[in-house]
C-alpha positions in Angstrom: 9.7 51.9 -51.5 9.6 55.3 -50.1 11.3 56.4 -46.9 7.9 56.6 -45.2 7.0 53.1 -46.2 10.3 51.8 -45.0 9.8 53.5 -41.7 6.3 52.0 -41.3 7.7 48.6 -42.2 10.5 48.9 -39.6 8.0 50.0 -37.0 5.7 47.1 -37.9 8.6 44.7 -37.7 9.7 46.1 -34.3 6.2 45.7 -33.0 6.2 42.1 -34.3 9.5 41.5 -32.7 8.3 42.9 -29.4 5.2 40.7 -29.5 7.2 37.6 -30.5 9.7 38.3 -27.7 6.8 38.6 -25.2 5.3 35.4 -26.5 8.6 33.6 -26.3 9.1 34.8 -22.7 5.6 33.6 -21.9 6.2 30.3 -23.5 9.5 29.9 -21.5 7.6 30.8 -18.3 5.0 28.1 -19.0 7.7 25.6 -19.8 9.3 26.4 -16.4 6.0 26.0 -14.7 5.4 22.7 -16.5 8.9 21.5 -15.5 8.1 22.3 -11.8 4.8 20.6 -12.1 6.3 17.5 -13.7 9.0 17.4 -11.0 6.3 17.6 -8.2 4.3 14.8 -10.0 7.4 12.7 -10.2 8.1 13.2 -6.5 4.5 12.3 -5.6 4.6 9.2 -7.8 7.8 8.1 -6.0 6.2 8.8 -2.6 3.1 6.9 -3.6 5.3 3.9 -4.7 7.0 3.9 -1.3 3.6 4.1 0.4 2.2 1.2 -1.6 5.3 -0.9 -0.8 4.9 -0.1 2.9 1.2 -0.9 2.8 1.9 -4.3 1.2 4.4 -5.0 4.0 1.9 -3.9 6.6 -0.8 -6.1 5.1 1.6 -9.1 5.3 2.3 -8.3 8.9 -1.4 -7.9 9.7 -2.1 -11.3 8.0 0.6 -13.0 10.0 -0.6 -11.4 13.3 -4.2 -12.4 12.5 -3.1 -16.0 11.9 -1.1 -16.0 15.1 -4.1 -14.5 17.0 -6.5 -17.2 15.7 -4.0 -19.8 16.7 -3.7 -18.4 20.2 -7.4 -18.1 20.5 -7.8 -21.8 19.5 -5.3 -23.1 22.0 -7.5 -23.0 25.2 -10.3 -24.8 23.3 -7.9 -27.4 22.1 -6.5 -27.8 25.6 -10.0 -28.2 27.0 -10.8 -30.9 24.3 -7.5 -32.7 25.2 -8.3 -32.5 28.9 -11.9 -33.8 28.4 -10.7 -36.6 26.2 -8.0 -37.7 28.7 -10.6 -37.6 31.5 -13.0 -39.6 29.5 -10.3 -42.2 28.7 -9.4 -42.5 32.4 -13.0 -43.0 33.4 -13.5 -45.5 30.6 -10.3 -47.4 31.7 -11.5 -47.4 35.3 -14.9 -48.7 34.3 -13.3 -51.4 32.1 -10.9 -52.3 34.9 -13.7 -52.6 37.5 -15.7 -54.8 35.1 -12.7 -57.0 34.6 -12.1 -57.2 38.4 -15.7 -58.1 39.0 -15.6 -60.8 36.4 -12.4 -62.0 37.9 -10.4 -61.8 34.8 -7.6 -60.0 36.4 
């Protein structure tokens, strides 16, 4: 090889080295960006997991409160039914008592 050919070859290799160096820097920058993105996705997944857990807890509490509310709503109706039944039994007992007194069985 001649001196000129060697010089051309060295220049070509230098240019390749510069391109490769730039490509490597670019690849490392992309790797750093991907690392940051992966970290943020991991943080979001962790936060989502915490939110899902909190939502399950809230759903359980809401279900409990709903059952309690339905129970509280039902109490006045049950009291009224109990009061009406007691009044009916008292009237029935009075009527039966009066019938027995009239018949002289008491």
